[in-house]
KELUM-680326 format. One line per field, with one value per residue: residue number from 1; z, x, y of N, C-alpha, C in turn; chain. Coordinates in pm, 1 decimal, decimal comma. Layout:
BEGIN
dodren <- NUM; ...
n.z <- Z; ...
n.x <- X; ...
n.y <- Y; ...
ca.z <- Z; ...
ca.x <- X; ...
ca.y <- Y; ...
c.z <- Z; ...
c.x <- X; ...
c.y <- Y; ...
donu <- A; ...
***
This chain:
BEGIN
dodren <- 1; 2; 3; 4; 5; 6; 7; 8; 9; 10; 11; 12; 13; 14; 15; 16; 17; 18; 19; 20; 21; 22; 23; 24; 25; 26; 27; 28; 29; 30; 31; 32; 33; 34; 35; 36; 37; 38; 39; 40; 41; 42; 43; 44; 45; 46; 47; 48; 49; 50; 51; 52; 53; 54; 55; 56; 57; 58; 59; 60; 61; 62; 63; 64; 65; 66; 67; 68; 69; 70; 71; 72; 73; 74; 75; 76; 77; 78; 79; 80; 81; 82; 83
n.z <- 0,0; 77,9; -126,5; -342,9; -280,7; -291,2; -562,4; -679,8; -579,9; -699,7; -966,0; -974,0; -919,7; -1139,5; -1345,2; -1364,3; -1239,4; -986,0; -983,1; -1224,9; -1533,2; -1701,2; -2022,4; -2218,1; -2333,5; -2374,5; -2169,8; -1976,5; -1922,9; -1796,7; -1567,3; -1451,4; -1402,8; -1216,9; -1007,7; -941,6; -870,9; -637,9; -458,8; -434,4; -252,9; -101,7; -183,2; -436,6; -594,8; -731,6; -908,4; -1061,9; -1179,8; -1323,7; -1498,1; -1641,7; -1783,0; -1927,8; -2098,8; -2233,4; -2362,1; -2534,9; -2704,6; -2936,6; -3089,9; -3020,5; -3018,3; -3029,0; -2794,2; -2601,6; -2639,5; -2561,9; -2284,8; -2171,2; -1929,8; -1785,2; -1487,0; -1203,1; -1150,6; -1395,5; -1565,4; -1450,1; -1501,3; -1779,6; -1810,0; -1726,2; -1928,3
n.x <- 82,9; 195,2; 378,1; 210,3; 94,4; 321,7; 389,1; 162,3; 184,7; 427,8; 349,6; 153,2; 308,0; 477,4; 303,9; 273,6; 223,7; -18,1; -134,1; -160,7; -337,3; -427,0; -456,4; -483,5; -693,7; -1052,2; -1175,8; -970,0; -912,5; -1144,3; -1144,2; -905,4; -955,8; -1164,7; -1027,7; -834,0; -999,8; -1125,1; -919,0; -852,5; -848,4; -1150,7; -1235,7; -1125,6; -1232,6; -1483,3; -1420,0; -1226,1; -1373,5; -1573,3; -1409,9; -1290,6; -1513,8; -1586,0; -1367,5; -1392,5; -1638,7; -1568,3; -1380,8; -1453,7; -1353,9; -1234,9; -963,6; -811,2; -897,6; -803,0; -525,3; -493,4; -556,0; -393,8; -155,9; -186,6; -195,5; -414,4; -430,0; -347,3; -553,7; -768,8; -691,7; -707,9; -981,6; -1066,3; -995,3
n.y <- -119,1; 119,8; 164,0; 204,1; 449,9; 612,6; 585,2; 698,1; 960,2; 1041,4; 1030,5; 1232,8; 1457,9; 1455,9; 1511,0; 1776,0; 2108,5; 2164,2; 2403,6; 2516,4; 2537,5; 2247,8; 2183,4; 1977,4; 1850,3; 1896,1; 1762,4; 1729,3; 1997,2; 2084,0; 1920,0; 2006,0; 2278,5; 2256,2; 2126,9; 2322,0; 2535,9; 2442,4; 2460,9; 2723,3; 3036,1; 3144,2; 3400,0; 3429,3; 3229,8; 3268,2; 3478,1; 3347,8; 3135,1; 3275,9; 3421,9; 3212,1; 3108,7; 3333,4; 3367,0; 3126,2; 3163,9; 3369,8; 3251,8; 3038,0; 2825,6; 2509,1; 2407,0; 2643,0; 2764,9; 2579,5; 2602,1; 2864,7; 2874,4; 2682,2; 2595,2; 2825,4; 3019,9; 3069,4; 3351,8; 3454,9; 3375,6; 3509,4; 3771,8; 3766,4; 3740,3; 3986,1; 4154,8
ca.z <- 0,0; 86,6; -259,1; -428,0; -247,2; -344,3; -708,2; -709,6; -551,9; -805,1; -1087,6; -963,3; -930,3; -1275,4; -1437,9; -1369,0; -1121,2; -960,8; -985,4; -1364,4; -1608,3; -1794,7; -2131,2; -2325,6; -2397,1; -2303,9; -2046,7; -1877,4; -1882,1; -1699,4; -1442,8; -1397,7; -1350,7; -1094,4; -907,0; -900,5; -806,7; -502,6; -374,1; -427,6; -144,3; -137,5; -250,4; -575,3; -667,4; -822,4; -1014,4; -1146,4; -1258,1; -1418,5; -1600,6; -1726,7; -1874,2; -2019,2; -2201,8; -2312,6; -2448,8; -2636,6; -2797,9; -2970,6; -3145,3; -2910,1; -3018,9; -2994,2; -2652,2; -2523,9; -2649,0; -2489,1; -2139,2; -2124,2; -1849,8; -1716,0; -1343,5; -1176,0; -1166,1; -1539,0; -1622,7; -1399,7; -1577,2; -1914,4; -1799,4; -1704,2; -2052,7
ca.x <- 0,0; 284,3; 435,5; 105,0; 84,3; 441,6; 376,3; 58,6; 241,0; 525,7; 272,7; 89,2; 412,2; 530,1; 202,4; 274,9; 180,7; -160,8; -184,0; -168,2; -441,9; -385,7; -554,2; -454,3; -822,3; -1162,0; -1199,3; -867,1; -922,8; -1253,8; -1096,3; -801,9; -1020,1; -1236,0; -925,7; -776,4; -1104,3; -1146,7; -805,4; -834,1; -919,1; -1291,2; -1250,8; -1080,2; -1303,3; -1585,4; -1349,5; -1161,0; -1474,2; -1633,4; -1308,8; -1278,0; -1627,9; -1581,9; -1268,5; -1451,2; -1741,2; -1501,7; -1304,5; -1542,3; -1276,6; -1181,3; -817,0; -761,7; -926,2; -711,3; -392,2; -495,8; -559,7; -298,2; -43,4; -217,0; -221,7; -542,1; -418,8; -339,4; -687,5; -851,2; -652,5; -764,0; -1125,0; -1089,9; -966,5
ca.y <- 0,0; 235,1; 185,4; 259,0; 591,5; 677,4; 588,9; 797,0; 1091,9; 1070,5; 1055,7; 1363,1; 1559,6; 1456,2; 1558,9; 1921,8; 2180,6; 2164,8; 2540,6; 2559,7; 2469,3; 2143,9; 2191,9; 1881,0; 1821,4; 1962,3; 1686,3; 1761,5; 2137,0; 2093,1; 1859,8; 2093,1; 2399,7; 2216,7; 2099,7; 2450,2; 2616,2; 2390,3; 2493,7; 2868,6; 3105,1; 3168,1; 3528,8; 3418,5; 3123,1; 3321,9; 3550,0; 3247,5; 3064,4; 3369,8; 3450,3; 3093,2; 3098,9; 3448,6; 3333,3; 3017,5; 3223,0; 3451,5; 3167,6; 2925,7; 2715,2; 2429,2; 2401,1; 2776,1; 2783,3; 2497,0; 2663,9; 2991,4; 2858,3; 2581,3; 2642,7; 2951,0; 3017,4; 3136,5; 3497,3; 3482,5; 3359,1; 3619,2; 3891,3; 3750,8; 3764,2; 4129,4; 4226,7
c.z <- 0,0; -50,7; -355,5; -404,7; -303,1; -496,5; -748,7; -689,1; -659,5; -936,2; -1085,5; -977,0; -1073,5; -1377,3; -1444,2; -1241,6; -1108,4; -963,1; -1126,5; -1436,9; -1706,5; -1903,6; -2247,6; -2402,9; -2320,4; -2171,3; -1939,3; -1832,9; -1778,8; -1565,0; -1374,3; -1334,1; -1221,7; -979,3; -852,7; -821,1; -661,7; -406,2; -363,4; -302,0; -192,3; -215,7; -398,1; -658,8; -770,9; -938,1; -1113,9; -1237,0; -1362,5; -1531,7; -1695,7; -1828,9; -1969,1; -2133,1; -2292,5; -2408,8; -2562,1; -2743,4; -2825,3; -3022,3; -3031,5; -2904,4; -2978,5; -2845,4; -2566,0; -2524,9; -2565,1; -2338,7; -2084,8; -2049,3; -1773,8; -1567,3; -1319,0; -1195,9; -1313,4; -1602,6; -1575,2; -1474,7; -1719,5; -1914,7; -1782,7; -1831,9; -2143,6
c.x <- 87,5; 343,8; 333,8; 89,4; 204,2; 437,1; 274,3; 112,9; 341,7; 454,9; 210,8; 191,7; 462,0; 430,3; 196,3; 220,5; 29,2; -219,5; -188,1; -273,6; -379,3; -491,9; -516,9; -580,5; -930,5; -1191,1; -1096,8; -874,7; -1033,8; -1213,7; -995,6; -861,8; -1096,1; -1139,0; -868,7; -878,1; -1127,1; -1036,8; -776,5; -900,8; -1059,5; -1311,3; -1212,4; -1160,0; -1401,0; -1520,8; -1286,7; -1262,8; -1539,4; -1535,8; -1292,1; -1390,8; -1636,0; -1484,2; -1325,5; -1556,9; -1681,1; -1432,5; -1385,9; -1467,0; -1208,2; -1029,6; -755,7; -782,1; -826,8; -570,1; -384,7; -486,1; -456,8; -181,9; -67,8; -239,9; -353,7; -535,8; -413,1; -478,1; -780,6; -818,8; -707,9; -912,8; -1158,9; -1068,6; -1084,9
c.y <- 125,8; 267,9; 245,7; 408,8; 667,4; 688,7; 694,1; 938,1; 1132,4; 1102,8; 1194,6; 1476,1; 1568,7; 1510,5; 1711,0; 1980,8; 2176,8; 2304,4; 2597,6; 2476,9; 2370,1; 2138,3; 2101,0; 1844,4; 1896,2; 1892,9; 1723,7; 1907,5; 2153,0; 2033,5; 1950,7; 2218,2; 2368,2; 2194,8; 2230,4; 2531,3; 2572,1; 2433,1; 2643,5; 2924,1; 3143,4; 3297,4; 3522,3; 3318,5; 3176,4; 3397,1; 3453,0; 3179,1; 3155,5; 3400,1; 3333,4; 3088,7; 3218,5; 3421,9; 3224,7; 3072,1; 3305,1; 3367,3; 3041,1; 2802,7; 2639,1; 2428,8; 2534,4; 2803,2; 2705,7; 2555,1; 2790,8; 2971,9; 2759,7; 2645,3; 2771,2; 2925,0; 3089,2; 3288,1; 3537,3; 3477,1; 3470,9; 3748,1; 3885,8; 3781,8; 3911,4; 4210,1; 4233,4
donu <- A; A; A; A; A; A; A; A; A; A; A; A; A; A; A; A; A; A; A; A; A; A; A; A; A; A; A; A; A; A; A; A; A; A; A; A; A; A; A; A; A; A; A; A; A; A; A; A; A; A; A; A; A; A; A; A; A; A; A; A; A; A; A; A; A; A; A; A; A; A; A; A; A; A; A; A; A; A; A; A; A; A; A
***
């Protein structure tokens, strides 16, 4: 059991930072945004979610949207939503 936990932890670390959006696909971007949102301070959650959906509404093309948000931190996405 201990090894399973260590393998899982190594996998999570190797997959990238939990504070950046993973936009390899629409499925992963939604999971990533949910994961990040749950860990944000309450004051930033609403801004983050609104900004995400504003950017999504502005960029209809899926590939362009994924490229735009991939690797962004919450503050980056909030700034994009304000523009």
